[in-house]
N, C-alpha and C positions, 0 to 999 in steps of 0.2 A: 390250950386256944382254942381249940374249937367252942367251947364254951363261952370264953371274951368276945369269940367273933358273935356270937347271940348273942349276947347280951349292948354289943357295939351297935348292932341290925338296932333290938329293942327301943331302944333309948335313940337313937337318929328319925325310926317310926314315930317314937310318941312325941318326939318335937314338933315333928315335918307335920298331924296329925294337922293341929289347928288351923295350920298355917293355911293347906290345901282345902278344910271345911272351908272359911275363908274364903279362899280365890272361888273354890263351890258356885258359893250363898252371893258371890259378888258379878259371878257371870252368869247365874238362877234372873239376880234385879233383873241387867243387861237385857233376859233372852225376855223379858217378863211385859217388852215392852213392842215386842214381834206379832202381828196380826197368827191367832188362835190356829187359821189351817197350814200354818208353816209348819215344811215339814226337814228337819234337821236332824245331822250328826254330827261333835265336837268330839275329839282325843287329843288328848295329851300328854306328851309322856314320855318319859327321862328313862332315855337309852343305858346312863350308868346304871343306877339302881335298880331298871329294870320294872320299877315304875309307873304305873295311869297313873298321873295326876289328876283329872279329868274325862267321862266317861261319861256322853248321851247321847243315847241310838248307835252305840258306835258299832252296832251291825247291818245294821234301814242300807240297805244300796238303796244307795241316789244318786243322781244324775250329775259327772262328777265336773262336765265339763271342759273344757283348757286342764282342768289334773288330769282329764286322760295323758296328755302326755308325760307326767311322769311316768307313768308306763312305757310307754313306747321311747322315751329316752331311757331307762334305769338297762330298758334290758338289752338295748340295744349295747351300753358301755359294756354289763355284763357280759352278754357273747361274744362279741366285736374288740370292746379294746379301745379307748384314743383317739391311739394311733394308725386305726382301721380306717385306705383309706376308698377315700368312693370317686372314681372315676367315669371319664367320657375319654375314649382313644379307640385314633387309628391307625387300622389293624388290614394285612395284605395276606393271599395267601401265595405271593411270590414268592421266594426264600432267596433268590437272588438278586440282589438292587441295586450292586456294584457299577452297575450300568446307568447307574439313573432315571432308569426306565422300568416303572410297574409292570410287569406282561403278565396279567389279573383282575382279578379284583382289591377297590381300594376301599375299603369298610368302615364309616363310622360307626361305633358302640357305645352303647350308655350303660353304665353299671351305678349307676344311683347318686348323681353326680348334679345333683339341683341347682347348684349355683351358676353352673357351667352360660359364658356368656356370649356373645358374639365375638368379642376383645378374645377370647379364648381361645374360639375359634379361628381367631388370626393367628393366636402366638402356634397353634399344631399348624398351622400350614406356614408358619415360619421355618419350620422343627421344617418340617417336611423339605424346604427349599434347601436349609442346611447340613442336610444329609446327601446333597445329592438331586433327588428328584426334577424331573424334565419332562418327563412323561406318564399315562400312565392308561393303558392300552384295553384294561376289561371296563365292568361299569362299575358307578359310585352308590355304596347301598350301606341304609340308612339302618341300622339294626338296634330295634329296643324290649328285642326277647327275652332283657337281663328281668326283666316284670313286663308281666300277661298289659294284655292289652284293653280291660276297661278302665281305658281313664278316665270316666268319674265317677265317682262317689257311689252317686245313685246310679250306674253298673252294679254295683258289685252290695247296699244298703238296698234290701227289697221292700216298697211303698214306705219311700223318703225320701219326702223334693231337698233335693238342698237347698238349706240353709241360708248357706253362705256358699256359693256355686265358686269354682276354682277352675285352675285351667288344666287343661290334661295332666295326670298325674302318669306318668312315664318317665321310661330307664334310661332317657334320652330325651333329654331337653334344653332350651337356645329361650335365654331371657327367662324362664320359668314359662315358657309354653306360648307366649302374650307378645304382642306389637301394640304398640301407642299410638295416635291420631290426631293430634289438636288440628278441628278446620275453624276458622269463623269466617262469622257475614259482614261481608266490608264490601262497601261500594253499593250502588243502585241495589234496588230491587228486581229480582230477576238473575244479577249477575249469579255465575258461577264462585262456592266455595272458593276460600283458601286453604289448603291445607297443609301439613307438615310431617310425616313422619319419622319415629321415633331410633330410624334404624338406614344409615345411605347405601344400597343395594341394587344392584339392575335385573336381582330377580325379585322386583314390586315393578305390578303394571296398575297403576290407580288409575278405572276409569270412576272421572267425574263429575254424576250428573245432578248432584244437590248442587240446593238454590237458594240469594237472600232471596225472604221475604218479608212483606210490609208484616203480616199474623202470627205469633206464634206456632212453629212446631218442631220437627225433631231430625236429624239427620239416621237414616239408613245404613245399616252397616254388610254387606256378605261375601262373601270370601268362595276362591277354586282355585284349583292348582289347573293351567290353561295351557300346555304346552312347556312342558318345563321352566315356567314362570309361578308365579305366585299371585293372582288378581281378586285387588279390592275392592268394590264396588263402591261408591257414595250415592245415596240417593235420599229424596225427604228434601230437609233445606233446614235453616233458622234464622232467624227472626231480626234483620237489620243491625248492626252493632255488641249484635252476640257470637259467645264465642264457648265450645265447649272440649273435653279432650276425653276421647272412645277407647276403651280398648278391647284387641282382636286377640282372639283365643284360636292357636292354630291348632287345624283340626286333625291333621295328620303330624304328630310331631319326627315320625323319623323321617318320611317324603322332607318335610320341609328342611327339614338339620342335611339330606344328602345334597336338598338343590341348593341349600345356601353355602356346604361344601364347596362347592363342584362350581360359585361365581365365585370365589374366595380364589380357589386354585386359577383359572382365568387369567383374571387378575393380575398374578401374579408371575402370568406367561405360565404355568406347568400346564401342557398338553392336556386335554381330552375331547373326542367325541364320541363317545359312545353313550351306550342309556343312565338313567338312573333311576334307583326304584331302594326296595324294603327287601328285605331279608335277612335270615338271619346269621354270621361270618361262621365258613368251620371250629371244630369243635382247635385243632389246632395250625394256627394264626402265626403271621411274622407280626411281636410286633410293636409300629413304627414308634409312635409317639403316644404321650399321656398329658393330659390336665385333669390334674384329684383337689379334693380339696382333705383335709382329718375329718374324722369324722366328732372329735373334742370341738373342732369351734364352728360344724355345721350346728347342733348340738345347743351348743352356746346361741345361735342365734334359733334353733327353734323354740328351746326354752325364756332366755331374756325379753324377747320379745313376742311369744306365744306365733310362732309368722303359723299357720294350720294348712299352706301349699310344701311349703319345707315337709310338717310334720309327717302329712302324706305320703309322700315319695321316700321319708326312711323308713315308715309302717313298710313297704312293701318290700324297701331293701332288707328290714329285717326277716325279710318271711327267704327272699331269695337266702342270705347267710345261711338262715335257722333250716332252710328244704334243700341247700345243693340242688335246688331245681329251678326254681324261677318265684322271683318276688307277686303275689296276688296275695287276695287279705286272707285267706282259706288259712296259708301256709304263718301271713303273720301276726294271727291269734292265735295258732296253738304256739309256734315263738314266746309269746307273754304267758299263757295262759300253761303254759311248762312250764316256764321259771318261776311261776309263782308256788307250781303242789311242786315241782325238784326243792325253795327252800321253805316248804310250810308254810309257809303267807297262807291268812287267812281267805280264802275265796267264797266263802258264801255270799252267793246272789248272785254273782260278777256276770260284769256280758263287758264285754270290749268287739268293740265291730268297725273300730278307726282308729287310727292315728292322731288326731288333732282335738277329739273330742267336740266335734260339732257334734254330729247324734244326737239324739232327744233318743237313741235306741240303746246308747252304754249305763251300763250305772255299777258302780261299787262300793262300799262302805267306808266308812272313817279308817274301822283296823283296816282296812286291806291295804287302805291310803299308807298307815303309820306304819303297817308291817313291811311292806318295801324300803320306807325309807329308813327304815329302821337296818335293812338287809346290803341296805347300799354302804349302812354308817359305818357295817358291819365290815365292808368289803375295802380293807387300802388303796384294790390297786384299778379301782374303781372312782372313788367318794369324792375326793378331790378335784378330778374334775366334772363328778356331778353337781357337788359344794357350789364350784364356782361357774354352771352353765346356766344359773340360776338366779332372777330377778333380787339383788338386791335395795330391799326397803328403804328410800329416796334418796338411792343413788343412779342403782339405773333398771332397762325393761320394763317392763305392765304396773310397777312398783316404783317406779321414780319417783311419782309426784303424788309416793300413801306412806303413811307413817315420818313422814316430815318435821322435825324438833320433838318426835317421841325418842326414849331408851332404846325404843324398837329401832330406831334410821343408822342403819349401816351392819344392826346385829343379828336382821332377817332375812334370808337365805329364801324366796318362795317359787311356790307355782301357781299366776289367780288360775280366773276361772270365770267366763260370764256367756252365759248361754240367756235365751228368753226363759227368763222363771227359773233361774241358776245365779246362784254367786257362790265359785270353792275358794280357796288357801290353805295353800298344804306348804310345809316346808321346814325348815331346821334355825332354831332361835336360841340365842345366848342369851340367857337372861341374869338381869346385875350380878345376881352370886354369883355369876359365872359359868351357870349351870347346862349342857345342851337338852335342848329342848324338842322334842320333836312333834309338831302343831298336823294336825287334820281340818276341817274348818266346812260345813257346805250346809247349805240353803238352797232348798227349794219349796219355792213360793208362787203365787195367782195371786197378790195379793201387796199393796206396793209396788216401789220401785229398785232398783237394782240396786243405788245409791243406799239404801236407806238400809241395804244388805250386805252392803262393804264397810259401812262407820260401826256395824255393831262386830262384825270380822276382827277392824284392826282396833278396836275396843277389847275386847279380846287379848289381843296379841299384846299390846299398852299393858294389858294384867299383867304378862306372865313377866 
């Protein structure tokens, strides 16, 4: 029997070799058109036969761009599971609320629910009303200690500017820690600009000093917390007839959340007259209500849309879960590197400093990516969720407009990556022969443009 199996494997390899050799030559022909200083790595792997079909510079560490998200999301699935809940909770240190009074503090605490909105906050307040809460005698406290307070990526990635600045990455966030304001220059020169906020609340005080101007000008926006209100100051101006949408990043997410909660409580007739502040809830608390999202639903957005903000929040959630202490960049990186090492994934030259891939400091090889994807492929408890979280060629996400009308349409589930001077594409492909293939293609370049390299990657996928 052993001799028969060996003979069969020999025959299969003998028959496959010419086809693989032809494929390799055709890929070489495609690559000949690239500028000579292009750095690239390509690996195509058959996980069933455990056969490397194409291998080009597979050990070379290259900037992965958003292919970094493959690591963040894969390790999150592997450690936490798709049913894990990311929550925002209302807690209290009062364990007897049958009288409808919280004789203690009310905490709003975030556990990495980066999709929590002001509408979700409304639902939490309604749940408080539903359980009969009429008064809060203590303080309202915003708690985002599930993560550290290094809100900006530049706080934990030294000597690197934010190539794509993100709102504060915090465990407690509302509307992704952003407010949007629209300004329009209507009326005569010197008139005050008209404005509208995307949120209606008594929490906001708008000081509008911005004017309609005759010449080109711009709106300047500043913010501050002032006597329990969130003050936004508009200055500068806009040329007559112009309009603009502006985003305001919340500078103190836990304080903002606590103040916003207070505003909504008062509107619903729940009495409160003490302080609003920030701090940590006790370890033993009475959980009143929560609003959650399942990990699989969050990761689907992260991977399909390549959402950088959600990826960075997930990165710190991963660190918090792994360490059982706090979400920070050190624990998050350790979680990923430990998973790679424990699963015998090649790590030569691997550097991961963030969860989104925005950093130029990240480095991974195509072999590392393929090893990771193969490990998930062989793990039935997470593969289905992971596979379905990826963008589908010609169907959705960042691949919705690529490979349309080819055999790869609907047959390639992958993750794109794009950074200044970097294009990447990795994922799972079903070939026309019905084979499962794992693919990783990365280009790092200083000449030509990203469209050129995307087209090359797509041509390689089509060949398969």
